[in-house]
NUDOFI-214265 format. One record per residue: x, y, z of N, C-alpha, C, O in turn; residue in one letter. Coordinates in steps of 0.001 Angstrom, whole numbers, plus 524288, in hexadecimal, padded with zeros to 5 digits. Example, Ala and Ser with C-alpha at 12.3 -4.5 7.8 and 13.67 -1.06 7.14 Angstrom:
833867E9C681E788300C7EE6C81E78833907F31C81E788379C7F30982111A;832327F73681BA8835667FBDC81BE4832648001E81EBE834618047281F67S;
// end
This chain:
7DFFA80A7D844747E2E5807D4846B57E1E0802368466C7E59B7FF3F8470CM;7DD308004F845897DC5F7FBF78449E7DE447F95B83F487DF7D7F4B483F3EK;7DE6A7FB5983C5B7E0D57FA5D836807E65C7F9F5836E47E8437F67E83427L;7E9677FC8E8398C7EE827FB0D83B2E7EF767F67883D957F2BD7F39683B90K;7ED087F4F5841FD7EC967F0AD845077EBF57EC5B8412C7EF667E90C84097L;7E78F7EC5983E817E67B7E7BE839887EAA47E70F836127EBC67E2A583489V;7ED257EB1A8349B7F14A7EB1D82FFF7F65B7E9C6833887FA187E8D2830A8I;7F7817E971838787FCB47E82283B4C7FABB7E1DE83B657FD987DE5A839CBL;7F5D77E0FE83D567F5427DABB83F4E7F6217D76A839ED7F82F7D31E83A9AI;7F4BC7D8ED834317F5277D63C8304B7FB297D57F82DD97FCD87D1DD82B30L;7FD6C7D98882F69803497D9E482E79806057D70983250809EA7D4BC830AFL;8050B7D69F836B4807627D17B83ACC805307CD3A838B6808907CA3C8370AV;800067CB6C837FF7FF3B7C6A28355A801B37C4F78305B802227C03682FCAL;803827C82E82C5F8041B7C62B827CA80B9A7C625828DC80E1B7C35F825D6L;80E107C8A782C4B8124C7C74082D15813887C2D88306E817F77C0FC8303BA;810497C10F8335580FE97BBEE835AF80DF27B7708323480D767B30C8341AS;80CBD7B87382CEE80BA77B37D82AE680EBE7B40D8262880D067B25882200N;812F87B6368266C816B17B76B82133818D07B10A81EE08190B7AF3881A6EL;81A307AEC48244F81BEA7A977822318176C7A54981F7C818977A09F81F56C;813477A6B581DC580F0D7A3C181C11811137A3F78169480E637A0F2813FAA;814E17A65D8137F815A37A67C80E7181BA97A36280EE781E067A21C812E4F;81D147A2BB8099C821CB7A0CB80928827867A2AE8095982B9D7A05980860D;826797A80B80B0882A7C7AC3080C7482D3E7ABD180807831B87AA6780913G;82C687AC9C8026D82F1E7AC9C7FD4882C197B2197FB6F827697B2CA7FC43K;82E757B4C67F99882C7F7B97D7F62A828CA7B8617F303824107B9457F328R;82C427B5AA7EF30829827B3437EBD6824147B15C7EC36824247AE057EFACK;81F5E7B1D47EA59818A87AF957EBB98156E7B4017EE46816397B8BF7EE72G;8118E7B0FE7F03280E047B5247F309810097B83F7F66D813767B69C7F960F;80E4B7BD537F6A8810A17C0EC7FB8F80BC87C53E7FEB5808417C7E27FCC9L;80CEC7C4BE8024B808237C80F804DD80AD87CBCD808F180E967CA4B80B90L;808A67D10C8096180B037D49580CBE807EA7D91580E55804677DB0580BAEG;8099D7DADA81371806F67DFCC8158080A737E33F818EA80D657E15F81C38F;809EF7E910817D980EB67EBB181B2C80ADF7F0A881CDC806647F1AF81B72G;80E397F3388204580C737F6F88231B810E67FC168246F815987FB8E82556M;80E498005882443811FE804E1824A480FB9808C28248580B518089D82671G;811B480E228222B80FE98136D8227F80FB9815C581E09813928153981B35F;80C568183E81C9480AA281ABA8176280B6F821C9817AC80A1D824BE81B3AA;80E0282302812AC80D168298D8124280A9D82AA580DC180C398293580974N;805E982DAB80EA48026F82D3B80A0D8035A833AF807418041A836F480AB4V;80360834B5804B38029183A94801407FD6483A8A7FCE07FD938383D7F8A9S;7FA3083CA97FE3D7F45F83CD77FA947F282841627F9857F22C844E77FCC8F;7F0E3841CD7F40F7EC8A845FC7F40E7E746843997F15E7E69D83EF17F059N;7E36E847FE7F0607DEDB846027EE817DD0784A627EA517DE2C84F0A7EAB0Q;7DA00848247E6447D82984A407E2327D3AB84AD67E0727D1DA846B07DED3E;7CFE884FB97DFE67CAD984E0F7DED27C877850AD7DAD67C8C38555F7D9D7Y;7C62184D6B7D8AA7C42B84FB67D3037BD1984DEB7D30C7BADB849BC7D3D3S;7BAE8854307D19B7B5368525C7D15B7B2C3856A67CEA07B4C9858C37CACFG;7AD86858357D0F67AB0385CDB7CEE47ACBE861147D0FE7AB18865397CF31Y;7B06C861307D5407B31B865EB7D7797B7C0868097D52B7B9DA86C167D6B2E;7B9A2864AE7D0BB7BF788646D7CF2E7C174860B27D1BA7BF7385CB97D38DG;7C706862C17D1C27CC1385EAB7D2587CE648619F7D6927CDB5866617D6A9S;7D14885F2D7DA667D4C6860FA7DD7D7D82285BB97E0C47D664857587E1B6F;7DD6785DE67E2057E02085A257E4AD7E0E085BC27EA327E1F8860667EACFK;7E07D858BB7EE857E21A859057F4917E86785A9C7F42C7EB5F859D77F077S;7E97485CFF7F9027EF1F85CF67F9327F1AC8567A7FC3D7EF408529F7FDC7D;7F5B0857517FC247F6D7851697FC977F89685084802E77FAE98539D805C0T;7F6D884BB8803FE7F6D884AA3809287FB79846C680B857FD3984315808FCE;7FCDE847DD80FB0801428422B810B47FEDE83F758157D7FCCD8420081902K;7FF2E83AAB815867FD3A83851819D6800E1832B981A7B802BF8304D816C5K;8015E8316A81FAD8039182D378213A7FFD58298C824127FC1482B0F826ACT;8015482435823467FDE382062826518001E81A8A82429803DF81A278212EG;7FD5181664826147FF6D811378266D7FF8480F45820527FC818110981D03M;8030D80BBA81F66802FF80942819D4801DF8048981A3E80391802C181E60A;7FF2A800DB817237FE467FACA817907FFF47F932811FC7FE097FBDF80E7AT;8030C7F57C810A3803FF7F2D280ACC803547EC6480B958061E7E97680E2FD;7FF827EB5E809047FE4B7E4F8807497FF447E2E9802C97FDC97E54F7FEE4F;801447DF498025E803657DD197FC25801BE7D67A7FCDD801E87D3B4800CAK;800307D5537F7A37FF127CFD37F774800D17CF317F15D800767D2637EDC9I;802CB7CA137F161804F57C9E67EBD68083C7C5617EA45807967C1AC7ED43G;80C437C4507E5BD80F547C06C7E5FE8146F7C24E7E2B98146C7C5B77DF55F;818187BFD67E42E81E627C0B77E34F81FD17BC257DF1F8201F7B78F7E089A;820907BD887DA88822F27BA4B7D677828397B6E87D7B98295B7B23D7D782P;82AB17BB4A7D909830537B9C37DAF9831C57BC3F7DFB482E667BEDA7E1EFN;837CF7BBC27E254837DF7BE307E6DF839007C4BD7E76B8397A7C7937EB46N;839307C5BB7E1DA83A027CAA07E1718360A7CFBD7DFCC836607D47C7E07DK;832A37CCBA7DD9A82CC87CF627DBA88292E7CEF97DF75829977CABB7E1AFV;825897D1D97E14281F407D1A17E40F81BB17D3C67E00081CB47D82E7DE5BE;817FE7D17F7DE4E813147D1E77DBAF80E0B7D2247DF7580CAE7CDCE7E107L;80AA47D6F27E1708079C7D7537E55F804F47DC9B7E476806797E0937E237Y;7FF0C7DAFD7E7B87FBAA7DE7C7E88E7FD2A7E1D77ED127FE3F7DF147F0DBY;7FD907E6407EDE77FF047E9397F1E57FA6D7ED2B7F3197F79D7EEE37EF9AS;7F9E67EE697F80F7F6417F3A67FAB07F8BA7F5737FE407F9A47F2FB80246S;7FA177F9A47FD757FC787FD23800007F968801A3801A77F7BD804BB7FE5EQ;7F8828023E806C17F4D6806FC808957F76D80A8780CCF7F9FD808D981084I;7F63D8109980B927F70C812AF80FC27F294815138137A7EEBD8172E8117CA;7F314814C38181D7EED4814A881CEF7EF8E81A4F81DF37F3A681B7482033W;7EB8E81F1481C687ED118235681F067E84B8268A820B67E41D8245381FD7I;7E7FC82BA98231D7E49982D6B824937E3B483353822F17E7088368F82433S;7DF68834C88203C7DF1783A2A81D637DA8583CAA81F837D78383A8082294I;7D9F48423681D7B7D60B844D7820D77D2A08467E81BA17D505848AF81815V;7CCEE8457C81B087C8CC84539815E57C7AB84A4E8157E7C97984DA88186EN;7C4C584B17811FF7C1ED84F088103A7BE1F851A3814AF7BD628565D81435A;7BC6384FCD817AE7B96484F0E81BD27BC6085036820967B9A5850CC82480Y;7C14B850AE8212F7C46F8525C824777C3E184D038296C7C3CB84E1D82E1AM;7C390847B2827987C47C843BD82AB57C79484058828167C79C83EC48238BE;7CB8F83F1682DCF7CF3483C1282C937CDD98352282C437CC658321882FB1E;7CEF883466826FC7CDF982ECF824D57D36C82B41823277D74282D3382100V;7D2F88268E824607D6268229F823507D6C08218581DD37D29B8213B81B68G;7DB48820C481B097DB088211C814837DDFF81B648144E7E032819EF81854I;7DE1B8186E8102A7E13F8136080E4A7E1CE81675808C57DE4781819805F1T;7E71B816BB808207E9B0818BD802EC7EC5C8143F8011A7F0AC8139B80321D;7EABC810627FD3F7EE3D80D817FAEF7EF2480C3A7F6D67ED9480FAB7F3DCG;7F1AC807A17F3CD7F2308061A7EF837F1747FFDB7EE857F2EA7FD9C7F284V;7EFF87FCB87EB357EFB47F7F47EAFC7F1C97F6A67E5877EF2A7F7967E19BG;7F6797F4807E5567FA137F4097E1727FB237EE527DF027FB447EAD37E24ET;7FBCA7ED0F7DAA77FF2C7E94B7D8CD804B27EA4D7D8998064A7EDEC7D5DDF;808067E74C7DB6180CC97E9517DD228110F7E48D7DC69810847DFC77DC38S;815A67E8037DC1581A0D7E4637DB2181E987E58F7DDC581F777EA497DDE9L;822867E2337E06B826D67E3507E3F682A1A7E1477E1DC828D87DD297DFB9S;82FB77E2FD7E15F834107E0C17DF34838337E0E57E4B7838D27E4997E7B8Y;83A767DC2A7E4E283EAA7DC1D7E890843AB7DC407E659844CD7D9477E2BEF;8476F7E0167E88984C3D7E0707E5EB850BD7DE0E7E7AD855167DEF77E5D5L;84FB27DA7A7EBD1855237D6CF7EDD5857207D3947E8F9854107D0597E725S;85AAC7D4017E75385D4C7CFDF7E4E285D5A7CAA47E5C885E5C7C7387E28FP;85C027CA037EB2D85C877C3E77EE27859887C0C57ECD7859B07BBF77ECF7K;854F37C51E7EABC84EB37C1FF7EB3184F427C02A7E53384B167C0247E2D0L;852607BF177E337853057BBBF7DD87854A47B7477DF6A853317B3E67DC51N;857777B4F17E3BF858417AF927E4AE856747ADE47E9EC8567B7A98F7EC01K;8547D7B38E7EBEC851817B0D47F1E984B957B1A07F1818493A7B48E7EE82M;849D37AEA57F4E0843EC7AF927F6008421E7B4777F94883DD27B68E7F8C0E;845E17B6007FCB1843D27BB447FF0A8498A7BD828017584C927BA9C803D0W;84A5D7C210800B284DC57C5BD8035B84C347CB20803CC848E67CD17800E8A;84EE97CDE3807F384CE67D4108084284E4D7D691802FE8521A7D6018001AP;84A9E7D916802BF84AAD7DC8A7FCBD846617E1CA7FD77841EA7E2227FF36S;84A297E5947FB31846217E9ED7F8D08432C7E9067F4D58453F7E6937F140P;83E477EA707F44483BB07EA487F010839047EFA57EDD7838717F3467F0F1Y;8376E7F0347E8B5834C77F4807E80082E7D7F1407E5A082DE27ECDC7E3C3L;82A6F7F5B37E6B7824F87F3F27E59B822157F8777E287823427FD1D7E2DCS;81D9F7F6227DF1781A767FA8D7DD22815787F8237DC42815147F3697DD0DC;8125D7FA397DB0880C7C7F8567D9E28090E7FC577D71980961801237D739G;805FA7F98B7D4C6801277FE267D3A17FB887FB657D3567FB067F6C57D21FY;7F7117FEF67D4AC7F2567FCA47D5567EE2E801D47D6957EE18805FE7D42FG;7EAAA8002B7DB3F7E6B8802F87DBF37E9208068A7E1107ECF4805147E395F;7E65C80B367E2167E5E380D587E7277DF8480F627E9BF7DBAE810AC7E724S;7E00880F1E7F0097DBC7810727F0FB7DCF3814737F6087E129814CF7F853T;7D7AA817AD7F74D7D96E81BA97FA987D29281B3F7FE1D7CE6381C257FBEAW;7D327819E1803177CFA08175B805EB7CFCF818BC80C2F7D382817F980F29D;7CA9081B1780D6F7C9B581CD18131F7C7DA81738815B77C3818152E81577A;7CBF781597817FC7CB4A8104381A367C8718108881F997C71780C73821C0Y;7C78E81521821B57C4BA814CF8264F7BEFB816C8825987BC208170982974E;7BD658180D821357B8538181C81F257B51B812E381CE47B6A68103181939E;7B0888121481FB97AEE680C7A81D037ACCA80DB4817AB7AD8480A2881482E;7AA1C81248815B47A87C81275810E77ABF0816FA80E997AA8E81B8D80E11E;7AFB28154980D977B4BB818AD80B7B7B4E2816A7804A97B3F5812118038ES;7B5EB819F08013C7B508818787FB857BBF8817397FAD97BEFB81A3C7FD14D;7BD97813D07F8797C348813CC7F7237C4CF815ED7F19B7C2738153A7ED79S;7C940818A57F27B7CADF81B8B7ED387CE44817827EB3C7D04A8141E7EDFBW;7CEED818177E56A7D1C5813337E3917D4D4816337DEAC7D2E781A407DCEFT;7D923814557DCBA7DC1B816377D9E87E0BC813977D7E87E06F80ED97D8A2G;7E579815387D5557E97D812387D4077EE288140F7D8887EE80818427DADAN;7F12280FF57D8D47F4E1811197DCF87F9AC80C9C7DABB7F8FF8083E7D8D7G;7FE8A80F797DBBB8031280C217DB51807C980CD47E05B807B3810577E3A3W;80B5F809027E00580FF580A177E4B3813D7808927E25D81404806147DE41F;8179C80A3C7E54681DCD8094E7E40082057809027E9BD81F0080BA77ED87I;8242C805567E98F825A48046B7EF0582C2B801897F04582E247FF1E7EC9DG;82E60801D77F4058334C7FF1D7F51E832DE7FBCD7FAE582FB47FD7F7FE18A;834F77F8AC7FBCB8350D7F59C8013483A247F1A08004F83CF67F0587FCA1G;839957F04B8067B83E5D7EBCB806D283AF57E80F80A55837557E97E80D25Y;83CA57E350809BB83A867DE8180C6A840747DC7E80EAB844227DA9D80C35E;83FEB7DD9A8141C844627DE3F817848445C7D7DD81A23848717D59A81B4CF;83EF27D57D81AD083FC37D04181CEB83C5F7CDCB818AB83A977D02B814E2S;83BB57C8CD819BD839007C4A281544833347C5D581628830497C4B081283K;830DB7C83381AEA82AA47CA3081853829C77CE8081A63825527CF8C81BD9H;82E6D7D27C81B1282CA07D7D881C798305F7DB1A818F9834DA7DA4E8176CY;82CA77DF5B8183E82F897E453813A782D7E7E983814A1828F47E9E98162AR;8300C7ED33813FD82E5F7F2FF813DC82D6C7F4F180E9882FBB7F33880ABEA;82AFA7F78780E8182A027FACF809888287A8011F809E8826908031280DDDS;829A58040580514827E0808BE804D28257D809B77FE6A82837809097FA83I;81FA380B7F7FE4E81D7D80B0D7FB6581A66810137F9FC817FC812527FD7CN;81A5B811CF7F561819568180E7F2AD81395814E77EFE28140A811577ECAFL;80DC2817287F1EF80916816417EE2E807C681AA57EC488091F81E847EECCF;8055481B447E83B803AA81FE97E71D7FD2B81D3D7E41A7FCD1819EB7E0A5M;7F95C81FB37E6827F45981EDD7E2697F191824BF7E2A37F34E828D07E485N;7ECA5823B97E00D7E8388270F7DEEB7E2938244E7DF9D7E091822507DBBAD;7E0D6824327E2DE7DAD1820B87E3C67D730826367E3647D8B582AC67E372P;7D2E1824867E3107CFC8828C57E1697CA198272E7E22D7C8EB822857E24CS;7C65682B2E7E2BB7C075828AA7E36A7BD2E82D047DED27BF37831237DD68I;7B89F82B707DD347B62982EAA7DA497AFDF82DC77DCCB7AE598298A7DE7BS;7AD32831D27DCAE7A80A8318B7DE5E7A59D837BB7DACC7A70D83C517DAC9F;7A12C834977D7FD79DBC83AAE7D5327A14A83E5F7D2E57A10E8430F7D3F1Y;7A3DE83CDB7D0777A704840097CB897ABF4843397D0027ADB48479E7CF2BG;7AD1F8409F7D3907B0F0842617D77C7B43D83E277D7A57B2A38399F7D783E;7BA7183FD57D8077BEA583D917D96C7C2F483F747DCE87C4F8843BF7DC1CS;7C47A83C537E0DA7C93B83D4D7E3D87CCD8839007E36C7CBFA8345B7E454I;7D13683B437E1DA7D64E836F17E1A37D954838DB7E64A7D99383D767E7A7T;7DBF2834487E8F07DF6E835777EC247E57C833CC7E9707E5FC82F6A7E785T;7EA42837D87E9747EF84835D97E6E17F246834DB7ECEB7F2B2837AE7F0C9N;7F3D382FB77EBC67F6DB82EE97F17C7FB8482C4E7F06B7FB92828BC7ED32S;8003B82DF47F33A8050E82B247F2D2806C6829E27F79F8074082D757FACET;807F2825067F8FD809078229E7FE9580E56820387FDFE8103981E8D7F9E5A;8103F820428021E815C281DEF803A9814BB8197A808D48137C81B1780D2FI;8155A81476807D08141E8107980C55818F580E7480DCE81BD680D2680A2EL;81ACA80DCC812F681E4B80BBB815B981BFB8073181729817CB807E58196BF;81D6C8023A8169381BEF7FE2C819BE81F707F94D8193E822BC7F82C815EDT;81D507F61981E9F820837F12881FCC81CA27EE5581EF6818337EF7082077L;81E4C7E8D081B8081ADB7E50F819CB81D137E02981BCF821B47DF3881CB7S;818207DC7B81C828197F7D6FC81DC3817307D41C819738128F7D4538182CA;81BE57D08481698819B07CDFF8128A81A7D7C816812BD81E0B7C5FC81535M;815F47C4F380F35815797BFC3810208170C7BE7480A88815297C0A9806B3A;81AEC7BA6A80A5781BAC7B797805A981E1E7B29E804FB81E757B0AD80098F;
// end
């Protein structure tokens, strides 16, 4: 609950300071979004006891989406994106654990409205994609080891107002952890629905 409150406050602060930028999509950009996530995952074990794969589980939770970068023109954005699904799972010890399942990517968004060829801003659908790293981490445990791997996403959205947009993104990742000759890999697919406030 505390986490959700902090994120909500950050979103409000960001939205209240949107006018601090020049209002043109071209140039520096900063954004933060919240919504919900639908995650499907399984885990693969490899080690002294052989190899096996768990059944696929499906979880729902909160989604966050942070981006910072630069738009070279009114139709293209280049940025770093951090997309996280916040879910709760039951671990091997039958304990309920809070998990962050996320990707950090070098990303690109392309806006489709032909009006943007001549205008600084116009409502527009857009397509996005990105590739980078992924993490799987128990955020409620102080001494938790973070799992890392590859991650990518594709998505689509609509900027319906000058500083606000809605999006749906699909990310896939494979974070893993190794210890003493054994390894566990999480294969995750997540769909994130978010509403974002953008500063530019």
